[in-house]
C-alpha positions in Angstrom: 115.2 112.0 -30.8 118.9 111.1 -30.3 120.9 114.2 -29.2 123.6 113.8 -31.8 120.9 113.2 -34.5 119.0 116.3 -33.4 122.2 118.4 -33.6 122.9 117.1 -37.1 119.3 117.9 -38.3 119.5 121.3 -36.7 122.7 122.1 -38.6 121.0 120.8 -41.8 118.0 123.1 -41.4 120.3 126.0 -40.7 122.3 125.3 -43.8 119.1 125.1 -45.9 117.9 128.5 -44.6 121.3 130.1 -45.1 121.5 128.9 -48.7 117.9 129.8 -49.3 117.0 126.3 -50.4 113.4 126.8 -49.2 111.8 124.0 -51.4 114.3 121.5 -49.9 113.6 122.7 -46.4 109.9 122.4 -46.9 110.2 118.9 -48.2 112.5 117.8 -45.4 110.2 119.3 -42.8 107.2 117.4 -44.2 109.1 114.1 -44.0 109.9 114.5 -40.3 107.9 113.7 -37.2 106.1 116.9 -36.0 107.4 116.5 -32.4 111.0 116.2 -33.6 110.5 119.2 -35.9 109.2 121.3 -33.0 112.2 120.3 -30.8 114.6 121.4 -33.6 112.9 124.7 -34.0 113.0 125.4 -30.2 116.8 125.2 -30.5 117.0 127.7 -33.3 117.6 131.5 -33.1 114.2 133.3 -33.0 114.6 134.8 -36.4 115.5 131.5 -38.1 112.6 129.8 -36.2 110.1 132.3 -37.5 111.5 132.2 -41.1 111.3 128.4 -41.1 107.7 128.5 -39.7 106.6 130.9 -42.4 107.8 128.3 -45.0 105.6 125.5 -43.8 102.2 124.6 -45.4 99.4 125.9 -43.1 98.4 122.4 -41.8 102.0 121.5 -41.0 102.5 124.9 -39.4 99.5 124.5 -37.1 100.5 120.9 -36.1 104.1 121.9 -35.2 103.0 125.2 -33.6 100.8 123.2 -31.1 103.9 121.3 -30.0 106.2 124.3 -29.4 106.9 125.6 -25.9 104.9 128.7 -24.7 107.8 131.1 -25.3 108.3 130.0 -28.9 104.5 130.2 -29.5 104.3 133.7 -28.2 107.3 134.9 -30.2 105.9 133.5 -33.4 102.3 134.6 -32.9 103.3 138.2 -32.0 105.7 138.3 -35.0 103.1 137.3 -37.6 100.7 139.8 -39.2 97.2 139.9 -37.9 95.9 137.9 -40.8 98.7 135.2 -40.5 98.0 134.9 -36.7 94.3 134.4 -37.4 95.1 131.7 -39.9 97.3 129.9 -37.4 94.6 130.0 -34.7 92.0 128.8 -37.3 94.1 125.7 -38.0 94.7 124.8 -34.4 92.4 122.4 -32.5 90.2 124.5 -30.3 91.7 123.2 -27.0 95.3 124.0 -28.2 94.1 127.5 -29.3 92.5 128.1 -25.9 95.6 127.0 -24.0 97.7 129.4 -26.1 95.4 132.4 -25.5 95.4 131.8 -21.8 99.1 132.4 -21.7 99.0 135.5 -24.0 98.6 139.2 -23.0 95.1 140.6 -23.3 96.0 143.0 -26.2 97.5 140.1 -28.2 94.4 137.9 -27.5 92.1 140.6 -28.8 94.1 141.0 -32.0 94.2 137.2 -32.7 90.5 136.7 -32.0 89.6 139.7 -34.2 91.2 138.0 -37.2 90.0 134.4 -36.5 86.9 132.9 -38.0 83.6 133.3 -36.1 83.4 129.6 -35.5 86.9 129.5 -34.1 86.1 132.4 -31.8 83.0 130.6 -30.5 84.8 127.4 -29.8 87.7 129.1 -28.0 85.4 131.3 -25.9 83.3 128.2 -25.1 86.4 126.5 -23.7 87.8 129.5 -21.8 84.7 129.8 -19.7 85.4 126.6 -17.8 87.5 126.5 -14.6 91.2 125.7 -15.1 91.1 122.3 -13.4 87.9 121.0 -15.0 87.4 118.6 -17.9 85.8 121.4 -19.9 89.0 123.4 -19.9 91.0 120.6 -21.6 88.5 119.1 -23.9 88.3 119.7 -27.7 85.1 120.4 -29.5 86.3 118.8 -32.7 85.1 115.2 -32.9 83.1 113.0 -35.3 79.4 112.8 -34.5 77.0 110.4 -36.3 73.2 109.8 -36.3 71.8 106.4 -35.4 69.7 106.2 -38.6 72.8 106.7 -40.8 74.2 103.7 -42.8 77.8 102.6 -42.5 78.4 104.1 -46.0 77.0 107.5 -45.0 79.1 107.4 -41.8 82.3 106.8 -43.7 81.4 109.6 -46.1 81.0 111.9 -43.1 84.3 110.9 -41.6 86.0 111.6 -45.0 84.4 115.0 -44.9 85.2 116.2 -41.4 87.8 113.7 -40.3 90.8 116.0 -41.0 89.4 118.6 -38.8 88.6 116.2 -35.9 91.0 115.4 -33.0 90.5 111.6 -33.7 88.4 109.4 -36.0 89.1 106.1 -34.1 86.0 106.6 -32.1 82.8 108.2 -33.4 79.9 109.4 -31.2 76.3 108.8 -32.0 74.0 111.7 -31.0 70.3 112.3 -31.3 68.9 115.6 -32.7 69.2 117.2 -29.2 72.9 116.1 -29.0 72.3 113.6 -26.3 75.0 110.9 -26.4 73.4 107.6 -27.5 76.5 105.4 -28.1 79.9 105.1 -29.7 81.2 103.3 -32.8 84.8 102.4 -33.4 86.2 103.0 -36.8 87.1 99.3 -37.2 83.5 98.3 -36.9 82.6 100.7 -39.7 85.2 99.2 -41.9 84.3 95.5 -41.3 80.5 95.9 -41.4 78.3 95.9 -44.4 77.9 99.4 -45.9 74.1 99.2 -45.6 74.1 98.4 -41.9 72.5 101.0 -39.6 74.7 102.8 -37.1 72.0 102.3 -34.4 72.4 98.5 -34.9 76.2 98.3 -34.4 76.9 101.1 -31.9 78.0 100.4 -28.4 75.4 101.8 -26.0 77.2 101.4 -22.7 79.2 104.7 -22.8 81.4 106.0 -20.0 81.6 109.8 -20.0 82.4 112.7 -17.7 80.9 116.2 -17.1 82.5 119.5 -18.0 82.8 120.2 -14.3 84.6 116.9 -13.6 88.1 117.5 -12.0 91.1 116.7 -14.2 92.5 114.2 -11.8 89.2 112.3 -11.9 89.4 112.3 -15.7 92.9 110.8 -15.5 91.6 108.1 -13.2 88.8 107.2 -15.7 91.4 106.9 -18.5 93.6 104.6 -16.4 90.6 102.4 -15.3 89.1 101.9 -18.8 92.3 102.3 -20.9 90.6 104.8 -23.2 92.0 106.7 -26.1 89.2 109.4 -25.9 86.5 110.2 -23.4 83.3 112.1 -24.2 82.4 115.1 -22.2 78.8 116.1 -21.5 77.2 119.2 -20.0 74.9 119.3 -17.0 72.0 118.5 -19.3 73.8 115.4 -20.6 74.4 116.9 -24.1 77.8 116.1 -25.6 80.0 119.1 -26.0 83.5 117.6 -26.6 86.1 114.9 -26.0 89.3 114.5 -24.1 92.0 112.5 -25.8 94.8 110.5 -24.2 97.5 113.1 -25.1 95.6 115.7 -23.0 95.5 113.2 -20.1 99.3 112.8 -20.2 99.6 116.6 -20.0 97.1 116.6 -17.0 99.1 113.9 -15.2 102.4 115.7 -15.7 100.9 119.0 -14.4 99.2 117.4 -11.4 102.3 115.5 -10.4 104.5 118.5 -10.8 102.1 120.6 -8.7 102.0 117.9 -6.0 105.8 117.8 -5.9 106.1 121.6 -5.7 103.6 121.8 -2.9 105.2 119.0 -1.0 108.4 121.0 -1.2 106.6 124.1 0.1 106.7 125.9 -3.3 103.8 127.7 -4.9 103.1 125.8 -8.2 104.0 127.4 -11.5 103.2 126.4 -15.1 106.6 127.5 -16.5 109.7 125.3 -16.8 112.5 125.9 -14.3 114.9 127.5 -16.7 112.1 129.7 -18.2 111.2 131.1 -14.8 112.9 134.4 -13.8 114.8 135.0 -10.6 112.1 137.2 -9.1 109.3 134.9 -10.1 111.1 132.0 -8.5 111.6 134.2 -5.4 107.9 134.9 -5.2 107.1 131.2 -5.4 109.4 130.2 -2.6 109.5 133.1 -0.1 105.9 132.9 1.3 106.3 129.3 2.6 109.9 130.1 3.7 108.6 133.0 5.8 105.8 131.0 7.2 108.0 128.0 8.1 110.6 130.3 9.7 108.0 131.9 11.9 106.4 128.6 12.8 109.8 127.2 13.8 109.7 129.8 16.6 107.5 127.4 18.5 110.4 124.9 18.4 112.7 127.4 19.9 110.2 128.3 22.6 109.9 124.7 23.6 113.7 124.3 24.0 113.9 127.6 25.9 111.1 126.3 28.3 113.3 123.3 29.2 116.6 125.2 29.6 116.8 124.2 33.3 116.4 120.5 32.4 119.0 120.7 29.7 121.5 122.4 32.1 121.4 119.3 34.3 121.9 116.9 31.4 123.8 118.8 28.7 124.0 115.5 26.7 120.2 115.7 26.1 120.6 118.6 23.7 122.9 116.5 21.4 120.0 114.2 20.6 117.5 116.9 19.6 118.5 117.1 15.9 118.3 113.3 15.5 114.9 113.1 17.2 113.4 115.9 15.2 114.7 114.4 11.9 113.4 111.0 12.8 110.0 112.2 13.6 109.8 114.5 10.5 111.0 111.8 8.2 108.5 109.3 9.6 105.7 111.7 9.0 106.8 112.6 5.5 106.9 108.9 4.5 103.3 108.3 5.7 101.9 111.5 4.2 103.6 111.0 0.8 102.2 107.5 0.5 98.7 108.6 1.5 98.8 111.6 -0.8 99.8 109.4 -3.7 97.1 106.9 -2.9 94.5 109.7 -2.8 95.7 110.9 -6.2 95.4 107.4 -7.7 91.9 107.0 -6.2 93.0 104.0 -4.0 91.8 105.5 -0.7 89.2 107.9 0.5 88.3 109.7 3.7 86.0 106.8 4.7 89.1 104.7 4.9 90.7 106.9 7.6 90.3 104.3 10.4 91.9 101.6 8.4 94.7 103.9 7.3 95.4 105.2 10.8 95.3 101.7 12.3 97.8 100.5 9.7 100.1 103.5 10.2 100.0 102.9 14.0 101.2 99.3 13.6 103.8 100.4 11.1 104.9 103.2 13.5 105.3 100.7 16.3 107.4 98.3 14.2 109.5 101.2 12.8 109.8 102.8 16.2 110.9 99.6 18.0 113.6 98.9 15.3 114.9 102.5 15.4 114.7 102.6 19.2 116.8 99.4 19.5 119.4 100.9 17.2 119.3 104.2 19.0 119.8 102.5 22.4 122.9 100.8 21.2 124.2 104.0 19.6 123.7 106.0 22.7 125.5 103.6 24.9 128.4 102.7 22.7 129.1 105.6 20.4 127.7 108.5 22.5 128.7 106.9 25.8 125.5 108.3 27.4 124.3 107.2 30.8 121.9 104.2 30.8 118.8 106.2 31.7 119.6 108.9 29.1 119.8 106.2 26.5 116.5 104.8 27.7 114.9 108.2 27.5 116.1 108.9 24.0 115.0 105.4 22.8 111.6 105.7 24.3 111.2 109.1 22.7 112.0 107.6 19.3 109.2 105.0 19.6 106.6 107.7 20.7 107.8 110.2 18.1 107.6 107.8 15.2 104.2 106.4 16.3 102.8 109.9 16.7 104.3 111.2 13.4 102.9 108.4 11.2 99.5 108.6 12.8 99.0 112.3 12.7 100.5 112.7 9.2 98.3 110.1 7.6 95.1 111.3 9.3 95.8 115.0 8.7 96.3 114.4 4.9 92.9 112.6 4.7 91.1 115.4 6.7 92.5 118.1 4.4 91.4 116.1 1.4 87.9 115.8 2.8 87.8 119.6 3.1 88.4 119.7 -0.7 91.9 121.2 -0.2 95.1 119.8 -1.8 96.5 117.2 0.6 100.0 117.8 -0.9 100.0 121.2 0.9 99.9 119.3 4.3 102.6 116.8 3.2 105.1 119.7 3.1 107.7 121.1 5.4 104.8 122.6 7.4 103.9 119.0 8.5 107.5 118.4 9.4 107.6 121.6 11.5 104.5 120.5 13.4 106.0 117.1 14.1 109.3 118.6 15.1 107.6 120.7 17.8 105.6 117.8 19.2 108.6 115.5 19.1 110.4 117.9 21.3 107.5 118.1 23.7 107.4 114.3 23.9 111.2 114.2 24.5 111.3 116.7 27.3 108.1 115.2 28.9 109.7 111.7 28.9 113.1 113.1 30.1 111.3 115.0 33.0 109.5 111.9 34.1 112.4 109.4 33.7 115.3 111.6 34.8 113.3 113.5 37.5 114.4 116.9 36.0 
């Protein structure tokens, strides 16, 4: 929504509330897109947001509620009566309700579930038992299921009966009495086929599905590969238990990308938006890595201290230390970032480690030679360094870049093979390691070339 238009609509809703034109407000809300309506409500004062929410019909209220941010959801649900809160949960899709309750305090969850329907409670509890990063935790249990001996007419009648309570009706799933997935039928095939045609004759039997234990990133890759709108989820006995829709996958991709970026920046991941995260919570996210990196940087200081006598003979050597450390660290970060992204997209695996290392070695040599030539000219002309010092620094650049790209790419793959998040390695921790080894290479070469 355009910012100026949103501000205008926000003022309009405020005026309707102030003048108690509730019928007009309800009609205006029903004519708007739910996402735009949720965005407007988030910019209202809490009291006005709650008052406006209470005026919505129950179905609109549930649809808009699912799109609000967590803080707004918590304020509304805790401000409602027990009965009203139960009704909101009953009208939410099970996956949205489960996501909400995971963010709520235990006493509030207990109150909500106590007033929800038994069927709703069962669905939510079913979803809450799955690990956070699994397909089971993001699926919804509301989908259209058909039997293969149904006619098209009977299938359409069933869709009319349960379609409003289902996440999507574009794809229907054909199950046998034991709930094994037999096939799928797109809604368009039901519309264009004769009403007496059997579902078993028109269904698509080659079905791609995932297990409840499948990792969310793998789910996202399946959607990308097959261009799905929805993906069926089966349990370990191959019985269908739910579906994942494309809007859930977009949320998964956003969360996973954000998590990778935070870990690559040496920050403990958080589910809250930046401005919604308190000062002390932000401090807790950042300080562990900062402490670890500060302590690990001690090794760099020890290396410099160990070569004090060498530095005293060629003071100019110390002026190149920051450049060499930055060059090595940046080279490693480039390689690790690309490999981490390729792993996330499913483009490379651990079995490709030799190919990847061989490629990064060749890239390292090319980058190293280019940087080394530029560095050699810089040392002689701008820094007016002696010829052998310029040679020492330039040779160090080649070795540091080659080492950094090789070790960074291989380390990321090894960590991934250990079922750990490779983004953790592609963080300042990797840079610290490369900095230390770049210094060792530098002083080793200087000792040999300059006879220190």
